[in-house]
MDTraj code that builds the backbone (N, CA, C; nanometers):
import mdtraj as md
import numpy as np

residues = "MET LEU GLN ASN THR HIS GLN GLN ILE GLU THR ASP ARG SER ARG ILE PRO THR ARG ALA SER LEU GLN ASN ARG LEU LYS ALA LEU ILE SER LEU ARG ASN GLU GLU GLY ASP ARG ALA GLY VAL ARG ARG GLN PRO ASP GLY SER PHE VAL LEU ILE GLN ASN HIS CYS PRO ILE CYS ALA ALA ALA THR ALA CYS SER LYS LEU CYS ASP ALA GLU LEU GLU ALA PHE ARG ALA ILE LEU LYS GLU ASP GLU VAL ILE GLU ARG THR GLU HIS MET LEU ALA GLY ALA ARG ARG CYS VAL TYR ARG ILE ARG SER ALA".split()
xyz = np.array([
    [-8.9961, 4.9389, 3.2667],
    [-8.9251, 4.9059, 3.1481],
    [-8.9501, 4.9855, 3.0336],
    [-8.8532, 5.0118, 2.9508],
    [-8.8903, 5.1127, 2.8267],
    [-8.9936, 5.0407, 2.7371],
    [-9.0497, 5.1048, 2.6640],
    [-9.1442, 5.0582, 2.5618],
    [-9.0815, 4.9701, 2.4616],
    [-8.9602, 5.0183, 2.4018],
    [-8.8874, 4.9405, 2.3166],
    [-8.8471, 4.7940, 2.3612],
    [-8.8278, 4.8008, 2.4998],
    [-8.7794, 4.6682, 2.5603],
    [-8.9184, 4.5754, 2.5634],
    [-9.0209, 4.6391, 2.5879],
    [-9.1636, 4.5568, 2.5843],
    [-9.1703, 4.5003, 2.4484],
    [-9.1589, 4.5793, 2.3418],
    [-9.1569, 4.5306, 2.1932],
    [-9.0626, 4.4147, 2.1710],
    [-8.9328, 4.4371, 2.2253],
    [-8.8316, 4.3393, 2.2052],
    [-8.8591, 4.2017, 2.2532],
    [-8.9149, 4.2198, 2.3824],
    [-8.9537, 4.0988, 2.4522],
    [-9.0707, 4.0187, 2.3758],
    [-9.1477, 4.0902, 2.3374],
    [-9.2676, 4.0254, 2.2684],
    [-9.2208, 3.9555, 2.1307],
    [-9.1347, 4.0323, 2.0657],
    [-9.0697, 3.9902, 1.9151],
    [-8.9932, 3.8582, 1.9695],
    [-8.8995, 3.8712, 2.0572],
    [-8.8132, 3.7576, 2.0905],
    [-8.8992, 3.6460, 2.1281],
    [-8.9916, 3.6582, 2.2191],
    [-9.0874, 3.5539, 2.2821],
    [-9.1464, 3.4760, 2.1552],
    [-9.1950, 3.5430, 2.0547],
    [-9.2611, 3.4849, 1.9403],
    [-9.1560, 3.3953, 1.8569],
    [-9.0341, 3.4108, 1.8607],
    [-8.9293, 3.3442, 1.7832],
    [-8.8550, 3.2418, 1.8734],
    [-8.8882, 3.2252, 1.9843],
    [-8.8139, 3.1209, 2.0787],
    [-8.9285, 3.0285, 2.1154],
    [-8.8901, 2.8843, 2.0894],
    [-8.9944, 2.7835, 2.1270],
    [-9.0003, 2.7816, 2.2555],
    [-9.1206, 2.7829, 2.3295],
    [-9.1399, 2.7921, 2.4830],
    [-9.1390, 2.6560, 2.5372],
    [-9.1517, 2.5643, 2.4500],
    [-9.1523, 2.4238, 2.5118],
    [-9.0267, 2.3623, 2.4970],
    [-8.9277, 2.4184, 2.4366],
    [-8.7954, 2.3683, 2.4160],
    [-8.7148, 2.3638, 2.5357],
    [-8.6000, 2.2893, 2.5497],
    [-8.5153, 2.2870, 2.6514],
    [-8.4521, 2.4214, 2.6854],
    [-8.3970, 2.4378, 2.7993],
    [-8.3310, 2.5558, 2.8330],
    [-8.2019, 2.5964, 2.7346],
    [-8.1387, 2.4741, 2.7059],
    [-8.0395, 2.4924, 2.6183],
    [-8.0743, 2.5606, 2.4766],
    [-8.1814, 2.4898, 2.4405],
    [-8.2235, 2.5268, 2.2978],
    [-8.2843, 2.6629, 2.3021],
    [-8.3584, 2.7012, 2.4098],
    [-8.4115, 2.8451, 2.4213],
    [-8.2985, 2.9319, 2.4148],
    [-8.1794, 2.9146, 2.4770],
    [-8.0770, 2.9943, 2.5010],
    [-7.9964, 3.0083, 2.3619],
    [-7.9864, 2.9004, 2.2782],
    [-7.9351, 2.8983, 2.1480],
    [-8.0237, 2.9796, 2.0553],
    [-8.1481, 2.9667, 2.0686],
    [-8.2451, 3.0744, 1.9800],
    [-8.2188, 3.2096, 2.0425],
    [-8.2143, 3.2476, 2.1621],
    [-8.1905, 3.3746, 2.2006],
    [-8.0499, 3.4245, 2.1736],
    [-7.9462, 3.3412, 2.1579],
    [-7.8212, 3.3846, 2.1093],
    [-7.8285, 3.4203, 1.9490],
    [-7.8889, 3.3471, 1.8761],
    [-7.9202, 3.3649, 1.7490],
    [-7.9864, 3.5015, 1.7102],
    [-8.0723, 3.5217, 1.7841],
    [-8.1587, 3.6673, 1.7829],
    [-8.0408, 3.7862, 1.8259],
    [-7.9794, 3.7662, 1.9415],
    [-7.8868, 3.8623, 1.9679],
    [-7.7754, 3.8950, 1.8808],
    [-7.7385, 3.7762, 1.8033],
    [-7.6364, 3.7979, 1.7074],
    [-7.6819, 3.8727, 1.5890],
    [-7.7978, 3.8431, 1.5393],
    [-7.8736, 3.9190, 1.4420],
    [-7.8590, 4.0691, 1.4631],
    [-7.8753, 4.1114, 1.5976],
    [-7.8753, 4.2457, 1.6244],
    [-7.7545, 4.3154, 1.6617],
    [-7.6309, 4.2388, 1.6283],
    [-7.5027, 4.2939, 1.6353],
    [-7.4216, 4.2343, 1.7552],
    [-7.4723, 4.1635, 1.8380],
    [-7.3853, 4.1044, 1.9491],
    [-7.2845, 3.9971, 1.8820],
    [-7.1792, 3.9738, 1.9332],
    [-7.1176, 3.8489, 1.9283],
    [-7.1264, 3.7625, 2.0416],
    [-7.2359, 3.6687, 2.0597],
    [-7.2671, 3.6078, 2.1723],
    [-7.2490, 3.4599, 2.1521],
    [-7.2458, 3.3917, 2.2645],
    [-7.2451, 3.2450, 2.2553],
    [-7.3010, 3.2052, 2.4073],
    [-7.3238, 3.0768, 2.4069],
    [-7.3559, 3.0088, 2.5200],
    [-7.2835, 2.8817, 2.5572],
    [-7.2590, 2.8802, 2.6831],
    [-7.1708, 2.7318, 2.7201],
    [-7.2493, 2.6661, 2.8569],
    [-7.2575, 2.5391, 2.8353],
    [-7.3067, 2.4554, 2.9469],
    [-7.1921, 2.4495, 3.0689],
    [-7.2195, 2.4701, 3.1701],
    [-7.1292, 2.4619, 3.2781],
    [-7.1275, 2.3097, 3.3389],
    [-7.0150, 2.2678, 3.4160],
    [-7.0320, 2.1400, 3.4812],
    [-7.1484, 2.1296, 3.5684],
    [-7.1907, 2.2262, 3.6407],
    [-7.2942, 2.2140, 3.7350],
    [-7.4366, 2.2157, 3.6791],
    [-7.4301, 2.2217, 3.5424],
    [-7.5569, 2.2194, 3.4715],
    [-7.6189, 2.3624, 3.4297],
    [-7.5689, 2.4627, 3.4917],
    [-7.5975, 2.6068, 3.4420],
    [-7.5400, 2.6291, 3.3293],
    [-7.5738, 2.7356, 3.2716],
    [-7.5186, 2.7885, 3.1262],
    [-7.4601, 2.9337, 3.1474],
    [-7.3776, 2.9618, 3.0667],
    [-7.3201, 3.1125, 3.0735],
    [-7.3578, 3.1602, 2.9341],
    [-7.4066, 3.2804, 2.9233],
    [-7.4411, 3.3449, 2.7999],
    [-7.3260, 3.4627, 2.8015],
    [-7.2405, 3.4535, 2.6886],
    [-7.1395, 3.5497, 2.6884],
    [-7.1674, 3.6463, 2.5753],
    [-7.1631, 3.7806, 2.5948],
    [-7.1609, 3.8790, 2.4870],
    [-7.0292, 3.9542, 2.4810],
    [-6.9534, 3.8989, 2.3697],
    [-6.8385, 3.9759, 2.3552],
    [-6.8154, 4.1093, 2.2802],
    [-6.9400, 4.1413, 2.2371],
    [-6.9635, 4.2827, 2.1781],
    [-7.0833, 4.3318, 2.2135],
    [-7.0967, 4.4750, 2.2452],
    [-7.2356, 4.5207, 2.2857],
    [-7.2666, 4.6275, 2.1938],
    [-7.3595, 4.6129, 2.1079],
    [-7.3841, 4.7154, 2.0080],
    [-7.4529, 4.8453, 2.0766],
    [-7.4794, 4.8369, 2.2015],
    [-7.5365, 4.9544, 2.2697],
    [-7.4568, 5.0096, 2.3822],
    [-7.3278, 4.9722, 2.3704],
    [-7.2318, 4.9975, 2.4725],
    [-7.2147, 5.1551, 2.4952],
    [-7.2090, 5.2308, 2.3811],
    [-7.1993, 5.3564, 2.3984],
    [-7.3028, 5.4391, 2.4504],
    [-7.4326, 5.3908, 2.4179],
    [-7.5557, 5.4509, 2.4596],
    [-7.5661, 5.3994, 2.6107],
    [-7.5396, 5.2772, 2.6455],
    [-7.5289, 5.2316, 2.7835],
    [-7.4511, 5.3086, 2.8917],
    [-7.3426, 5.3451, 2.8307],
    [-7.2475, 5.4184, 2.9131],
    [-7.3190, 5.5514, 2.9556],
    [-7.3917, 5.6052, 2.8807],
    [-7.4597, 5.7359, 2.8994],
    [-7.5904, 5.7043, 2.9920],
    [-7.6622, 5.5782, 2.9601],
    [-7.7823, 5.5495, 3.0415],
    [-7.7686, 5.3850, 3.0900],
    [-7.7153, 5.3836, 3.2030],
    [-7.6934, 5.2359, 3.2341],
    [-7.8394, 5.1617, 3.2483],
    [-7.9395, 5.2400, 3.2560],
    [-8.0806, 5.1671, 3.2588],
    [-8.0957, 5.0608, 3.1314],
    [-8.0272, 5.1028, 3.0337],
    [-8.0390, 5.0099, 2.9079],
    [-7.9849, 4.8674, 2.9397],
    [-7.8787, 4.8551, 3.0268],
    [-7.8260, 4.7400, 3.0668],
    [-7.9114, 4.6548, 3.1497],
    [-7.9839, 4.7336, 3.2421],
    [-8.0883, 4.6843, 3.3348],
    [-8.2096, 4.6260, 3.2659],
    [-8.2394, 4.7099, 3.1573],
    [-8.3424, 4.6612, 3.0702],
    [-8.3211, 4.5201, 2.9821],
    [-8.1895, 4.5121, 2.9550],
    [-8.1436, 4.4009, 2.8858],
    [-8.1618, 4.2678, 2.9837],
    [-8.1035, 4.2875, 3.0904],
    [-8.1157, 4.1865, 3.2010],
    [-8.2671, 4.1357, 3.2229],
    [-8.3519, 4.2410, 3.2396],
    [-8.4878, 4.2109, 3.2651],
    [-8.5607, 4.1643, 3.1451],
    [-8.5102, 4.1847, 3.0177],
    [-8.5594, 4.1293, 2.9040],
    [-8.5261, 3.9708, 2.8993],
    [-8.3968, 3.9435, 2.9311],
    [-8.3613, 3.8032, 2.9376],
    [-8.4527, 3.7194, 3.0160],
    [-8.4721, 3.7821, 3.1446],
    [-8.5678, 3.7215, 3.2422],
    [-8.6981, 3.7009, 3.2018],
    [-8.7592, 3.7919, 3.1216],
    [-8.8801, 3.7872, 3.0634],
    [-8.8989, 3.6872, 2.9542],
    [-8.8004, 3.6902, 2.8531],
    [-8.7950, 3.5963, 2.7500],
    [-8.7782, 3.4559, 2.7855],
    [-8.7067, 3.4240, 2.8904],
    [-8.6868, 3.2676, 2.9278],
    [-8.7853, 3.2460, 3.0366],
    [-8.8026, 3.1232, 3.0626],
    [-8.9042, 3.0828, 3.1595],
    [-8.8831, 3.1472, 3.2944],
    [-8.9953, 3.1687, 3.3670],
    [-8.9915, 3.2370, 3.5014],
    [-8.9127, 3.1409, 3.6001],
    [-8.8948, 3.0230, 3.5781],
    [-8.8215, 2.9362, 3.6853],
    [-8.6806, 2.9284, 3.6328],
    [-8.6219, 3.0281, 3.5657],
    [-8.4694, 3.0253, 3.5306],
    [-8.4214, 3.1503, 3.6210],
    [-8.3063, 3.1394, 3.6865],
    [-8.2254, 3.2470, 3.7607],
    [-8.1293, 3.2907, 3.6671],
    [-8.1337, 3.4226, 3.6532],
    [-8.0328, 3.4806, 3.5539],
    [-7.9751, 3.6023, 3.6304],
    [-7.8266, 3.5856, 3.6426],
    [-7.7610, 3.6915, 3.6939],
    [-7.6396, 3.7355, 3.6118],
    [-7.6128, 3.8587, 3.6178],
    [-7.4947, 3.9171, 3.5365],
    [-7.3627, 3.8935, 3.6309],
    [-7.2664, 3.8209, 3.5738],
    [-7.1401, 3.8082, 3.6409],
    [-7.0394, 3.8742, 3.6121],
    [-7.0516, 3.9210, 3.4773],
    [-6.9247, 4.0198, 3.4066],
    [-7.0067, 4.1401, 3.3451],
    [-6.9452, 4.2628, 3.3523],
    [-7.0250, 4.3686, 3.2950],
    [-6.9221, 4.4731, 3.2382],
    [-6.9353, 4.4999, 3.1108],
    [-6.8470, 4.5873, 3.0301],
    [-6.8463, 4.7243, 3.1124],
    [-6.9613, 4.7727, 3.1456],
    [-6.9624, 4.9077, 3.2006],
    [-6.8993, 4.9033, 3.3532],
    [-6.8719, 4.7960, 3.4074],
    [-6.7914, 4.7756, 3.5305],
    [-6.6471, 4.7601, 3.5056],
    [-6.6074, 4.7538, 3.3832],
    [-6.4656, 4.7476, 3.3364],
    [-6.4310, 4.6050, 3.2971],
    [-6.5200, 4.5125, 3.2767],
    [-6.4967, 4.3833, 3.2323],
    [-6.4590, 4.3740, 3.0707],
    [-6.4121, 4.2872, 3.0130],
    [-6.4017, 4.2911, 2.8694],
    [-6.5238, 4.2395, 2.7968],
    [-6.6094, 4.2001, 2.8682],
    [-6.7474, 4.1296, 2.7970],
    [-6.8598, 4.1304, 2.9190],
    [-6.9714, 4.1028, 2.8665],
    [-7.0821, 4.0873, 2.9701],
    [-7.1241, 3.9274, 2.9731],
    [-7.1294, 3.8967, 3.0804],
    [-7.1656, 3.7433, 3.0959],
    [-7.2717, 3.7247, 3.1983],
    [-7.3693, 3.6297, 3.1506],
    [-7.4852, 3.6133, 3.2311],
    [-7.4806, 3.4664, 3.2756],
    [-7.5057, 3.4339, 3.4077],
    [-7.5187, 3.2928, 3.4463],
    [-7.6659, 3.2609, 3.4501],
    [-7.7093, 3.1460, 3.3928],
    [-7.8515, 3.1177, 3.3836],
    [-7.8592, 2.9567, 3.4579],
    [-7.9529, 2.9465, 3.5521],
    [-7.9584, 2.8174, 3.6086],
    [-8.1141, 2.8021, 3.6532],
    [-8.1505, 2.6764, 3.6568],
    [-8.2909, 2.6635, 3.7045],
    [-8.3127, 2.6922, 3.8511],
    [-8.4092, 2.7448, 3.8709],
    [-8.4339, 2.7844, 4.0306],
    [-8.4457, 2.6624, 4.1207],
])
top = md.Topology()
chain = top.add_chain()
for i, resn in enumerate(residues, 1):
    res = top.add_residue(resn, chain, resSeq=i)
    for name in ("N", "CA", "C"):
        top.add_atom(name, md.element.get_by_symbol(name[0]), res)
traj = md.Trajectory(xyz[None], top)
Protein backbone atom coordinates (compact mmCIF):
# COMPACT_ATOMS: atom_id res chain seq x y z
CA MET A 1 0.00 0.00 0.00
CA LEU A 2 1.23 3.50 -0.78
CA GLN A 3 2.65 5.61 2.07
CA ASN A 4 0.04 8.32 1.49
CA THR A 5 -2.63 5.64 1.77
CA HIS A 6 -1.36 4.63 5.20
CA GLN A 7 -1.45 8.26 6.32
CA GLN A 8 -4.95 8.71 4.91
CA ILE A 9 -6.19 5.58 6.69
CA GLU A 10 -4.83 6.75 10.04
CA THR A 11 -6.30 10.24 9.56
CA ASP A 12 -9.70 8.86 8.57
CA ARG A 13 -9.75 6.28 11.38
CA SER A 14 -9.14 9.03 13.91
CA ARG A 15 -12.17 10.93 12.60
CA ILE A 16 -14.64 8.04 12.40
CA PRO A 17 -16.25 6.79 15.64
CA THR A 18 -15.20 3.14 15.96
CA ARG A 19 -18.12 2.12 18.17
CA ALA A 20 -20.76 3.69 15.91
CA SER A 21 -23.11 1.64 13.78
CA LEU A 22 -21.99 0.75 10.27
CA GLN A 23 -24.45 3.30 8.87
CA ASN A 24 -23.00 6.10 11.02
CA ARG A 25 -19.42 5.09 10.21
CA LEU A 26 -20.30 5.18 6.51
CA LYS A 27 -21.89 8.62 6.89
CA ALA A 28 -18.69 9.85 8.55
CA LEU A 29 -16.58 8.30 5.77
CA ILE A 30 -18.77 9.95 3.12
CA SER A 31 -18.34 13.29 4.83
CA LEU A 32 -14.55 12.86 4.74
CA ARG A 33 -14.61 11.81 1.07
CA ASN A 34 -16.73 14.83 0.16
CA GLU A 35 -14.24 17.13 1.91
CA GLU A 36 -11.65 15.74 -0.52
CA GLY A 37 -13.70 16.46 -3.64
CA ASP A 38 -15.84 13.37 -4.07
CA ARG A 39 -19.54 13.74 -4.65
CA ALA A 40 -20.41 10.69 -2.62
CA GLY A 41 -23.40 9.28 -0.82
CA VAL A 42 -24.51 6.13 0.94
CA ARG A 43 -27.78 4.22 0.69
CA ARG A 44 -29.14 1.35 2.74
CA GLN A 45 -30.36 -1.56 0.62
CA PRO A 46 -33.41 -3.75 1.34
CA ASP A 47 -31.14 -6.67 2.30
CA GLY A 48 -29.48 -4.55 5.03
CA SER A 49 -26.30 -3.90 3.06
CA PHE A 50 -25.19 -0.42 2.00
CA VAL A 51 -23.92 1.06 -1.22
CA LEU A 52 -21.33 3.80 -1.17
CA ILE A 53 -21.66 5.80 -4.39
CA GLN A 54 -18.97 8.09 -5.76
CA ASN A 55 -20.34 10.25 -8.57
CA HIS A 56 -17.09 12.14 -9.04
CA CYS A 57 -13.54 10.97 -8.60
CA PRO A 58 -10.96 13.67 -7.92
CA ILE A 59 -8.16 11.21 -8.77
CA CYS A 60 -9.67 9.76 -11.96
CA ALA A 61 -7.04 11.21 -14.31
CA ALA A 62 -4.22 9.90 -12.13
CA ALA A 63 -5.97 6.56 -11.65
CA THR A 64 -6.24 6.17 -15.42
CA ALA A 65 -2.44 6.24 -15.55
CA CYS A 66 -2.03 4.16 -12.37
CA SER A 67 -4.93 1.83 -11.55
CA LYS A 68 -3.21 0.90 -8.27
CA LEU A 69 -4.69 4.13 -6.89
CA CYS A 70 -8.15 2.58 -7.16
CA ASP A 71 -6.92 -0.61 -5.52
CA ALA A 72 -5.46 1.50 -2.71
CA GLU A 73 -8.79 3.28 -2.24
CA LEU A 74 -10.64 -0.02 -1.89
CA GLU A 75 -8.06 -1.27 0.60
CA ALA A 76 -8.35 2.01 2.51
CA PHE A 77 -12.13 1.58 2.81
CA ARG A 78 -11.57 -1.95 4.11
CA ALA A 79 -8.98 -0.77 6.63
CA ILE A 80 -11.02 2.22 7.83
CA LEU A 81 -14.21 0.25 8.44
CA LYS A 82 -14.39 -2.70 10.82
CA GLU A 83 -12.75 -5.93 9.77
CA ASP A 84 -16.09 -7.75 9.86
CA GLU A 85 -17.40 -5.76 6.89
CA VAL A 86 -17.23 -7.11 3.34
CA ILE A 87 -16.58 -4.38 0.77
CA GLU A 88 -16.67 -5.00 -2.95
CA ARG A 89 -16.58 -2.64 -5.90
CA THR A 90 -19.63 -3.21 -8.12
CA GLU A 91 -19.20 -0.30 -10.56
CA HIS A 92 -15.92 1.29 -11.62
CA MET A 93 -15.30 4.42 -13.66
CA LEU A 94 -12.08 3.01 -15.08
CA ALA A 95 -14.07 0.05 -16.40
CA GLY A 96 -16.47 2.39 -18.22
CA ALA A 97 -19.11 2.95 -15.54
CA ARG A 98 -20.38 6.48 -14.94
CA ARG A 99 -19.52 6.23 -11.23
CA CYS A 100 -17.78 4.02 -8.68
CA VAL A 101 -20.01 2.02 -6.37
CA TYR A 102 -19.02 -0.15 -3.43
CA ARG A 103 -21.33 -2.65 -1.71
CA ILE A 104 -20.74 -2.96 2.02
CA ARG A 105 -22.25 -5.69 4.16
CA SER A 106 -21.52 -7.45 7.42
CA ALA A 107 -19.53 -10.65 7.02
